[in-house]
C-alpha positions in Angstrom: 9.4 49.5 -19.2 7.1 51.8 -17.3 4.5 50.4 -14.9 1.4 52.4 -14.1 -0.5 52.1 -10.8 -3.2 50.0 -12.3 -0.7 47.3 -13.4 1.0 47.3 -10.1 -2.3 46.9 -8.1 -3.3 44.2 -10.5 -0.2 42.2 -9.9 -0.4 42.9 -6.2 -4.0 41.9 -6.1 -3.3 38.4 -7.5 -1.3 37.8 -4.3 -3.2 39.8 -1.7 -6.7 38.5 -2.4 -5.8 34.8 -1.6 -3.2 35.9 1.1 -5.7 37.8 3.1 -8.3 35.1 2.9 -5.8 32.4 3.9 -4.7 34.6 6.8 -8.2 34.7 8.1 -8.5 31.0 7.6 -5.4 30.5 9.8 -6.9 32.5 12.6 -9.9 30.3 13.2 -9.4 26.9 11.5 -8.3 23.8 13.4 -4.8 22.5 12.7 -3.8 25.6 10.7 -4.6 27.9 13.7 -2.9 25.7 16.3 -0.8 27.5 18.9 1.8 24.8 18.6 2.7 26.1 15.1 5.0 29.2 15.3 3.6 32.4 13.9 6.6 32.7 11.5 5.8 29.3 10.1 2.1 30.2 9.7 3.1 33.4 7.8 5.4 31.6 5.5 2.9 28.9 4.9 0.1 31.4 4.1 2.4 33.3 1.8 3.4 30.1 0.0 -0.2 28.9 -0.4 -1.2 32.4 -1.6 1.6 32.4 -4.2 0.5 29.0 -5.4 -3.1 30.2 -5.8 -2.0 33.4 -7.5 -0.2 31.3 -10.2 -3.2 28.9 -10.5 -6.3 31.1 -10.2 -7.9 32.9 -13.1 -7.7 36.7 -13.5 -8.5 38.5 -10.3 -9.5 42.2 -10.0 -6.8 44.7 -9.0 -6.5 45.5 -5.3 -8.1 48.8 -4.4 -5.6 51.7 -4.5 -7.6 53.9 -2.2 -6.3 53.5 1.4 -9.8 53.3 3.1 -11.1 50.9 0.5 -7.9 48.8 0.8 -8.3 48.6 4.6 -12.0 47.8 4.4 -11.4 45.1 1.7 -8.6 43.6 3.8 -10.8 43.3 6.9 -13.6 41.8 4.7 -11.3 39.2 3.2 -9.8 38.2 6.6 -13.3 38.0 8.2 -14.6 35.8 5.3 -11.6 33.5 5.6 -12.1 33.3 9.4 -15.7 32.3 8.8 -14.7 29.5 6.5 -12.2 28.3 9.1 -14.8 28.5 11.9 -17.0 26.1 10.0 -14.5 23.2 10.4 -13.8 24.3 14.0 -17.1 22.7 14.9 -15.5 19.2 14.5 -12.9 19.6 17.2 -15.1 21.8 19.4 -17.8 19.1 19.5 -15.4 16.3 20.4 -13.6 18.5 23.0 -17.0 19.5 24.4 -17.8 15.8 24.9 -14.5 15.4 26.8 -15.5 18.4 29.0 -18.9 16.8 29.8 -17.2 13.5 30.6 -14.7 15.2 32.9 -17.4 17.0 34.7 -19.5 13.8 35.2 -16.5 11.8 36.4 -15.2 14.5 38.8 -12.1 15.2 36.8 -12.8 18.8 36.0 -10.1 19.9 38.5 -7.3 17.9 36.7 -5.4 20.0 34.1 -2.4 19.3 31.9 0.7 21.2 32.9 2.8 22.2 30.0 3.5 25.5 28.2 1.0 25.2 25.3 -1.8 23.4 27.1 -5.2 24.7 26.1 -6.1 25.3 29.7 -9.1 22.9 30.0 -9.6 19.7 31.9 -7.5 16.6 31.1 -10.5 14.9 29.4 -11.2 17.9 27.3 -7.6 18.2 26.2 -7.3 14.5 25.3 -10.6 14.6 23.3 -9.4 17.8 21.6 -6.2 16.0 20.4 -8.3 13.0 19.4 -10.7 15.3 17.5 -7.9 17.1 15.8 -6.4 13.7 14.6 -9.8 12.6 13.4 -10.3 15.8 11.6 -6.9 15.4 9.9 -7.6 11.8 9.0 -11.0 12.8 7.5 -9.2 15.2 5.2 -10.4 18.4 6.9 -7.3 20.5 6.1 -7.6 19.6 2.4 -11.3 20.5 2.5 -10.5 23.9 3.9 -7.8 24.7 1.3 -10.0 23.5 -1.5 -12.8 25.7 -0.2 -10.5 28.8 -0.2 -9.4 28.0 -3.8 -13.1 27.4 -4.8 -14.2 30.7 -3.3 -12.3 32.5 -6.1 -14.0 30.7 -8.9 -16.2 33.7 -9.5 -13.7 36.5 -8.7 -12.8 38.0 -5.4 -16.3 38.5 -4.1 -17.6 36.9 -0.9 -20.8 35.1 -0.2 -23.8 37.1 1.1 -24.4 37.4 4.8 -27.4 35.2 4.6 -25.1 32.2 3.8 -23.7 32.4 7.3 -27.0 30.8 8.5 -25.4 27.5 7.7 -22.6 28.2 10.1 -25.1 29.2 12.8 -27.0 26.0 12.2 -24.0 24.0 13.1 -24.3 25.1 16.8 -27.1 22.6 17.3 -24.9 19.9 15.7 -22.1 20.8 18.0 -24.2 20.3 21.2 -26.0 17.2 20.0 -22.7 15.5 18.9 -21.0 16.3 22.2 -23.9 15.0 24.3 -24.3 11.9 22.3 -20.6 11.1 22.4 -20.5 11.6 26.2 -23.8 9.8 26.8 -22.4 6.4 27.8 -20.2 8.0 30.4 -23.0 10.1 31.7 -25.3 7.1 32.1 -22.6 5.1 34.0 -21.7 8.0 36.3 -25.4 8.6 37.1 -25.8 5.0 38.1 -22.7 5.1 40.3 -23.9 8.3 42.0 -27.3 6.7 42.7 -25.8 3.6 44.1 -23.3 5.4 46.3 -26.1 7.8 47.4 -28.3 4.9 48.4 -25.4 3.1 50.1 -24.7 6.1 52.3 -28.3 6.1 53.4 -28.0 2.5 54.8 -24.4 2.9 55.9 -23.9 6.4 57.2 -20.4 5.7 58.4 -19.3 5.1 54.9 -16.8 7.7 53.7 -18.2 9.1 50.5 -15.0 10.7 49.3 -12.8 7.7 49.9 -15.2 5.2 48.2 -17.5 7.1 45.9 -15.0 9.4 44.3 -12.5 6.7 43.1 -15.4 4.5 42.1 -16.9 7.3 40.0 -13.6 7.9 38.2 -12.9 4.2 37.6 -16.4 3.6 36.2 -16.2 6.6 34.0 -12.8 5.6 32.5 -14.0 2.0 32.1 -17.0 3.3 30.0 -14.8 5.8 28.2 -12.6 3.1 26.7 -15.4 1.6 24.4 -16.3 5.0 23.1 -12.8 5.7 21.8 -13.4 3.9 18.4 -16.5 6.0 17.9 -14.5 9.3 17.9 -13.2 8.6 14.3 -16.8 7.9 13.1 -18.1 11.1 14.8 -15.2 13.2 13.3 -15.9 11.8 9.8 -19.6 12.5 10.1 -19.1 16.0 11.5 -16.5 16.8 8.8 -19.0 15.8 6.1 -21.7 18.0 7.6 -19.3 20.9 8.0 -18.1 20.4 4.4 -21.8 20.8 3.2 -22.1 24.0 5.3 -18.8 25.2 3.8 -20.1 24.7 0.3 -23.1 26.8 1.2 -20.9 29.6 2.3 -19.0 29.8 -1.1 -20.0 32.4 -3.7 -22.2 30.9 -6.4 -22.4 32.2 -10.0 
């Protein structure tokens, strides 16, 4: 049996098209792109998912045989997969941003987690990042992403036009508003504590602001943070739904 170049590139394309797109997805998506997952595991998982899609997807075009076209197509597919993954990154980024705002308001911005794979932010931001990641997984975010990658090949190996990325840019306002709204109770309490401590120091100048006001600010912030914990799941579910709608707008249509 003699195989020509067209047949080889056709067989290779059935694997490379989904593999490159999934590779880009793993670079930017939450959970899939976690630094806690070894790169070898990510590569094997991407290859396994690409093989599963290659056996399930309809006929895909052959991969370009020209070296320049092959390199350009590879970058294009990886960038498109990364854009799909970046859409769901809004969920964890918004909740982590709320933790960063809370930490700044409570005076905990200096406290950092000390372990090898720590993200490097404040303690509140790291805790909220893990909470957002768990909420994202509970809302079915990883399944949404994989389904979106599979759905993106419904009309061949083409990608959506650049204008569809406007839905991804529009999620920036959603990120900021969700982060501020989630951190708003803590911001209100810390503002009240700062005002009370400031007025107290006016009438009692001998009062040590650091020894009284600083612990009071942290305790009041943590006390107000506890009732907001159940709201994280609702926020993650709502953001996942909004990101899924933006994800659908970024898929090729007809």
